N, C-alpha and C positions, 0 to 999 in steps of 0.2 A: 519579627520575623522579615526576612528580606525578600525581594521580589523574586529572587530564584527559587526561593523554597515555597512561597505561596503566590501563583500567578492569579488567582482570582482577583477579578476588579479590573479597572480600567488601566490600560498600558499604552503606550505609545509603541509606534513601530520598533523602536530599539529595544523597548524592555521584551517585546515578543520574540524578537531575534535572538537577544542574550539568553531568554529562557530555553529557547529551542536549542541554542548551542550547548547550554548547561545539561538539559535533560538528556541530550542524544550523546552525550559525552560520558554519562554514568554508565555503570556496570550493565552489560547486555548479555543475558544469561539464555542459552538454547534451551529450552525445557522437554520439549519431543516433537516427533514427527506422527501425527496420527493419521492412521488407514482408515479410522470409522470414527464417526461423530462422536460416540461415546468414549473416546480416546482425549476428546478436547480437554485441556487443563481446566480446572475451575478455581480460578483465583479471585474472581469477584471486579476484576480491573477492567477499564475501557480497553477495547479492543479495535486496531484498526487493520484492515487487509490489504494485501497487494494482489491484483488479479490483472490478468490479462494474456493475451495469446501467447503460446510458446514461444520462447526466446526472445520476449519483448524487452528483457532486461530488468526483471523484477528483482533477483539477487544481487545485481549490480548495484542497483538504486539503493536497496536495504545497506550494503555494506557502504556506500558513500554517505548515507543519511548518518550511521553510527561511527564512521571513520574508520572503519575495520576492512581489512583487505580481503577476508575470507570468513566473516560471520556466516554469511549463506553462501552456499557453494553456487558458484558460476559454471556455465558449459555453453560451448558453442553448438551442442546438439540439442534440439528440441525436444522436451519431455524429460529432462534431467530430475526435476521436482516432480515426485509422484504422490507425496503426502502433503498434509495440512503442516506446515513447519512454523511451532511456536518458540518466540523470544520473548522475555520479559525485560523491558527497560528499567531501569533504576526502581523498580519495584512500584511502579505508578503507571505503566502502559503495557499492553501486551500488542505484540505484531506477528500477525499471520501471514508467510509466506505460501501463497496457494499455487497447486498444480497450474501449469499454463493449459488454455483450451486451443483447439484448432489443430493443426497439422502438429505432430510429434513422431519422431521416429521409435515407435513401440509398437505393440500389437494392437490392434482395435480395440478389443475386449479389455485391456488394460487401460487405454486412454478413456474408453467409456467410464470405466469404474473411477478413473481419478476426478475424471470432469463431473459426473455425479456427484462425489463428495465434495468438491467446491462448491458446486451449484447448492446443493442442501445447506452448507455452512452459511454462506451468503443470505440465504432466504430464512433462516431458521435461527440466528445467533442472536439473543436478545442484548448481549453485552457490545455487540458491535456497533461502535461508533460512526465509523466512515469507511467506506471502501475506496482504496485508490486505484482507478483503472486506468491501466497503463497502455498507451497507445504509441505505436511506433511512427514517430514523425515522419518517416520516409515514405509510408504508405497509408498513413490516416485512418481514419476509421473504417474497418470493415464489416462485411455481415455478420461474421460471428461476435464482434464488439456488440454491434446492435442489438443481437438477441440477449445479451447478458445486460445490456442497460435496460431493456424491456423488462426483464426478469427483475431487476433491483427496482425498478419504477413500481412494479405490481406489488413487490415485498415491503414498499415503502422504506427502503434500506438507502441512505444517505450515502452518495459516491461522487467521487471527484476526479476528472479527467487529468490525466497526468502524460505529458508528451515525453518520449524518451529518445534517447541518441540525437538529440538537436544539433548536436557538434557534425552531424553528417550532412548538413544542409546549409546553405546559404541563408543570407539575411532575408532575400526576398522570398524564397521559398518557404522559410519557415514562418514568416507572417502571412503567406497567403494559407498555409497548413492550420495556424492558430485561427484564423479568420473562419476557414470551413468547419472545424471543429467546434469553435465557439456558437455558430449558426446552429449547427445540429444539437448541441448540448442544451441549448436554450428550450429546445421542443421536448425534454425530457423533465417530468415532475420531481423526480428525487435527486436530481444533479446537482451539483454544488457551481454556482456560477463561475466561480474562478478557476481557470486552467493552468496548470505549470508546465512551462516549457523547459524541461530538465537535460542536463547531460551529466551522466554520472564520472565520465572520463574527465571533463573540464569543471566539475562542480558548478554547473549554472544552475540557478535557482532552488538549488541543495537547502541552503540557509532559509529560505522562504517558505520552503515545503516543510522543514523541519519547525518553523515556527507554528505554522497551520495545523500540524499533528500535535504537537507539545500542548496545545490550547485544549484539546481533548482527553489530556492525562487526568488521573486522579490528584486532587489536591495535596494528599499525602501519601508517603509509601505505605504499603500493606504489611502487616507483620508477617514473619517468616512463617509461621503457623497457618496462616492461611492459605498457603500454597499446597495445591493438590495436583 
């Protein structure tokens, strides 16, 4: 069995990057948009979730990771994603695109509903292996992000800070932002120490993030009859 088929065991960085490239090039199937927790698909696969403020770039990052232009729907209007959108990658990993929190151009009651849904998923999903907490590099960590980080700490959910839209900053600005975020992340018990500084537009650190997430995938594809 090749390293691409079985990533278990020690690998060098090149192996991890190649496995990440290979896995994220596999078929990525949209399963459903869940408006309630009881609609979340039960595949038994490890899950990774993308969370962040409205319009932070979750859908754009998912599209960049999978090399597809419109797998996840993007919009310049905050509040486009209003359900838990699930994608199955290569029958080995589930991707959840969560509704954004914070400001959104939608009625307050609707925003509260989808924000509560995302919070419930993040705090109560046993199959969730990692939450990617997306932070707009232009603005850094905001109070709404800190509230989510505290919730994830309390629920002991492993999460990783991922800076987005890094192409919008100069080198010195980005370095300063990374330093501030790293200092704050270090104070949170459930936060992964590595921070990714990404640009979906320029493909910056996309390969490295693929490798980190691919390491969480199931060692073998699930049979089709396991998908519910």
